[in-house]
N, CA, C and O of each residue as an XYZ file, in Angstrom:
268
protein
N       0.543     -1.303     -0.330
C       0.330     -0.341      0.164
C       1.381      0.960      0.013
O       1.163      1.883     -0.771
N       2.128      0.914      0.571
C       3.034      2.096      0.754
C       3.479      2.529     -0.341
O       4.002      3.641     -0.406
N       3.356      1.760     -1.356
C       4.071      2.055     -2.560
C       2.875      3.269     -3.690
O       3.057      4.232     -4.436
N       1.848      2.567     -3.264
C       0.824      3.488     -4.250
C       0.914      4.777     -3.959
O       1.006      5.590     -4.879
N       0.902      5.195     -2.592
C       0.798      6.610     -2.156
C       2.263      7.207     -2.401
O       2.336      8.420     -2.204
N       3.268      6.661     -2.738
C       4.590      7.350     -3.378
C       5.056      7.248     -4.740
O       6.218      7.487     -5.067
N       4.101      6.877     -5.564
C       3.518      6.203     -7.125
C       3.773      7.431     -7.786
O       3.116      8.422     -7.465
N       4.772      7.504     -8.798
C       4.533      8.468     -9.588
C       3.271      8.789    -10.849
O       3.459      9.471    -11.857
N       1.972      8.091    -10.462
C       1.100      8.280    -11.448
C       0.328      9.183    -10.146
O      -0.078     10.279    -10.533
N       0.117      8.937     -8.935
C      -0.285      9.766     -7.743
C       0.038     10.396     -7.599
O      -0.805     11.291     -7.659
N       1.220     10.846     -7.303
C       1.713     12.605     -7.353
C       1.843     12.938     -8.846
O       2.496     13.971     -8.997
N       1.478     12.454     -9.853
C       1.205     13.591    -11.045
C      -0.332     13.477    -10.568
O      -0.780     14.460    -11.159
N      -1.234     13.018    -10.007
C      -2.576     13.569     -9.698
C      -2.589     14.240     -8.769
O      -3.624     14.885     -8.597
N      -1.494     14.393     -7.782
C      -1.568     15.744     -6.734
C      -0.952     17.139     -7.170
O      -1.404     18.251     -6.895
N       0.244     16.818     -7.953
C       0.368     18.151     -8.544
C      -0.678     18.777     -9.601
O      -0.758     19.935    -10.011
N      -1.413     17.706     -9.894
C      -2.187     18.204    -10.942
C      -3.123     19.379    -10.408
O      -3.264     20.425    -11.041
N      -3.913     19.052     -8.874
C      -4.590     19.276     -8.457
C      -4.260     20.575     -7.246
O      -5.078     21.030     -6.446
N      -2.915     20.952     -7.398
C      -2.598     21.656     -6.261
C      -2.238     22.568     -8.005
O      -3.060     23.448     -7.749
N      -1.900     22.834     -8.897
C      -1.856     23.725     -9.971
C      -2.970     23.855    -10.191
O      -2.921     25.084    -10.240
N      -4.386     23.553    -10.448
C      -5.584     23.951    -10.691
C      -6.483     24.581     -9.268
O      -7.533     25.223     -9.287
N      -5.520     24.068     -7.856
C      -6.331     25.333     -7.025
C      -5.098     26.613     -6.838
O      -5.654     27.541     -6.250
N      -3.919     26.897     -7.078
C      -3.740     27.848     -8.100
C      -3.726     28.744     -8.898
O      -3.195     29.854     -8.858
N      -4.626     28.002    -10.012
C      -5.196     28.516    -10.853
C      -6.095     29.229    -10.259
O      -6.202     30.387    -10.662
N      -6.781     28.885     -9.415
C      -7.858     29.491     -8.964
C      -7.967     30.596     -8.319
O      -8.722     31.558     -8.464
N      -6.631     30.230     -7.146
C      -6.137     31.120     -6.733
C      -5.378     32.437     -7.110
O      -5.575     33.477     -6.483
N      -4.547     32.356     -8.107
C      -4.575     33.249     -9.189
C      -5.700     34.206     -9.355
O      -5.618     35.360     -8.934
N      -6.698     33.765     -9.932
C      -7.830     34.262    -10.490
C      -8.702     34.974     -9.328
O      -9.647     35.733     -9.547
N      -8.397     34.735     -8.523
C      -9.317     34.916     -7.732
C      -8.620     36.515     -6.807
O      -9.296     37.422     -6.321
N      -6.896     36.368     -6.827
C      -6.442     36.882     -5.967
C      -6.348     38.722     -7.687
O      -6.112     39.928     -7.604
N      -6.634     37.939     -8.651
C      -6.516     39.691     -9.497
C      -7.890     40.114     -9.605
O      -8.369     40.746    -10.546
N      -8.465     39.730     -8.604
C     -10.229     40.183     -9.184
C      -9.919     41.084     -7.440
O      -9.503     42.243     -7.444
N     -10.224     40.272     -5.989
C      -9.758     40.907     -5.270
C      -8.968     41.982     -4.717
O      -9.137     42.919     -3.937
N      -8.067     41.503     -5.398
C      -6.852     42.115     -4.542
C      -5.797     42.392     -5.485
O      -4.647     42.098     -5.158
N      -6.138     43.182     -7.180
C      -5.494     43.672     -7.621
C      -4.141     44.091     -7.529
O      -3.215     43.552     -8.134
N      -4.019     45.300     -6.575
C      -2.397     45.681     -6.273
C      -1.802     45.503     -5.511
O      -1.234     46.384     -4.865
N      -1.698     44.056     -5.271
C      -0.677     42.746     -4.168
C      -0.009     42.043     -5.502
O      -0.287     40.967     -6.032
N       1.051     43.119     -5.883
C       1.720     42.366     -7.011
C       2.562     41.092     -6.877
O       2.865     40.069     -7.491
N       2.788     41.808     -5.604
C       4.221     40.211     -5.187
C       4.032     39.081     -4.557
O       4.872     38.188     -4.451
N       2.244     39.071     -3.845
C       1.658     37.880     -4.152
C       1.490     37.171     -5.549
O       1.926     36.183     -6.139
N       0.924     37.849     -5.681
C       0.548     37.534     -7.492
C       1.803     37.095     -8.190
O       1.819     36.213     -9.049
N       2.694     37.660     -7.835
C       4.015     37.080     -9.004
C       4.677     35.365     -8.293
O       5.233     34.460     -8.917
N       4.322     35.448     -6.757
C       4.532     33.619     -5.796
C       4.108     32.641     -6.388
O       4.461     31.513     -6.733
N       3.009     33.522     -6.447
C       1.704     32.086     -7.071
C       1.803     31.713     -8.755
O       1.677     30.615     -9.296
N       1.970     32.534     -9.125
C       2.557     32.892    -11.033
C       3.657     32.058    -10.703
O       3.624     31.002    -11.336
N       4.818     32.191     -9.770
C       6.189     31.218     -9.932
C       6.234     30.072     -9.681
O       7.117     29.340    -10.130
N       5.343     29.695     -8.953
C       4.542     28.355     -7.917
C       3.753     27.821     -8.601
O       3.607     26.620     -8.374
N       2.839     28.491     -9.806
C       2.194     27.828    -10.380
C       3.195     27.191    -11.885
O       3.134     26.035    -12.303
N       4.084     28.337    -12.489
C       5.063     27.500    -13.247
C       5.835     26.196    -13.036
O       5.930     25.088    -13.563
N       6.450     27.025    -11.779
C       7.508     25.105    -11.371
C       7.007     24.300    -10.993
O       7.813     23.432    -10.658
N       5.147     23.792    -10.672
C       4.300     22.670    -10.626
C       3.844     22.123    -11.747
O       3.368     20.989    -11.796
N       4.062     23.563    -13.557
C       3.588     22.788    -15.149
C       4.727     22.460    -15.046
O       4.718     21.282    -15.402
N       6.572     22.954    -14.572
C       7.550     21.973    -15.503
C       7.481     20.313    -14.365
O       7.909     19.275    -14.869
N       6.903     20.288    -12.855
C       6.748     18.832    -12.260
C       6.414     18.155    -13.234
O       6.918     17.279    -13.937
N       5.546     18.662    -13.170
C       4.249     17.966    -14.032
C       4.895     17.756    -15.728
O       4.427     16.971    -16.553
N       5.755     18.433    -15.886
C       6.157     17.638    -17.625
C       6.993     17.047    -16.914
O       6.669     15.878    -17.122
N       8.232     16.998    -15.900
C       8.938     16.251    -16.314
C       7.945     14.702    -15.954
O       7.683     13.798    -16.747
N       7.572     14.815    -14.574
C       6.555     13.327    -14.570
C       5.915     12.641    -15.985
O       6.368     11.623    -16.509
N       4.903     13.327    -16.423
C       4.072     12.981    -17.912
C       5.350     12.187    -18.216
O       5.399     10.964    -18.082
N       6.403     12.952    -18.641
C       7.831     12.054    -19.520
C       7.962     11.179    -18.816
O       7.219     10.276    -19.201
N       8.580     10.859    -17.838
C       8.678      8.941    -17.375
C       7.888      9.040    -16.982
O       8.209      9.939    -16.206
N       6.275      8.758    -16.661
C       5.563      7.733    -17.260
C       5.354      7.817    -18.843
O       4.927      6.854    -19.479
N       5.589      8.681    -19.257
C       5.027      7.857    -21.431
C       6.025      9.000    -21.802
O       5.819     10.188    -22.049
N       7.589      7.992    -21.748
C       8.613      8.103    -22.674
C       8.076      8.723    -23.985
O       7.066      8.509    -24.655
N       9.268      9.690    -24.121
C       8.624      9.397    -26.136
C       9.006      8.195    -27.020
O       9.331      7.267    -26.279
N       9.056      7.996    -27.782
C       9.476      6.629    -28.950
C      10.183      6.614    -29.538
O      10.191      7.610    -30.261
N      11.330      5.618    -29.794
C      12.435      7.271    -30.941
C      11.765      6.813    -32.085
O      10.872      5.973    -32.202
N      12.483      7.668    -33.096
C      11.909      7.739    -34.467
C      12.106      6.921    -35.551
O      11.528      7.155    -36.613
């Protein structure tokens, strides 16, 4: 069971959920507190980091086929 908790597919799902949550948070922050640029930049930077992590995990799970 511990193997399932730390599997790559599960980690990928967790990262996608966190990325979606950040998308929502950023959208709300733009509307509710447009003057808080520092917080918004940090959220966007974290979202980009998550996107990069998701891309790397997807490549590990589904490696490109040789030409």
